[in-house]
Residue, then its C-alpha position, 0 to 999 in steps of 0.5 A: v499508521t501515522v498522521i501525516d497532515r491535517m486538512p483545513n476541515g480538521n480531518l487527518v491524512i494518515e499513512g502506514m506500512r507493514r513489512v512481512t518477510m517469508a520465504d526470501e520474499i519481502n512484502y509491503a502493505v501500504i495504506r493511505g486515507y483520511i479519518r475524522p478525529k472523532d472516529i479515533t477510540a480511547a485506545n488510539t485505534i480506528l476501524s478500517s471501515r472509517i478510513a475515507d478514500a482508503q488506498v491499499d498498495f501491496v508491493a513484493e520484492g525478492t527472488l520469487t518476484e524476480a523469477q516471475r518477471q519477463g525477460w527482455l526478449n519476451r518484453f520486446h516481442s510483446y511490445v512489437n507484437p501485442f496480440 
């Protein structure tokens, strides 16, 4: 995780990404949020419970993800007849 901005009140905006590859799938976990400088430990770490407005996104890419997507005909049918 990296500090990407400093707020006027001194709090820090952080963002980080973790990439995990398994079985021809690439999974990304992205975290964003705000921290107070005083919550950073001497080991340069911070508890996840100390991240304010934490946003965690999981994104997958690969053959399994592609196989789970609807084809164009099914998407069209769902658009025309949503029920």
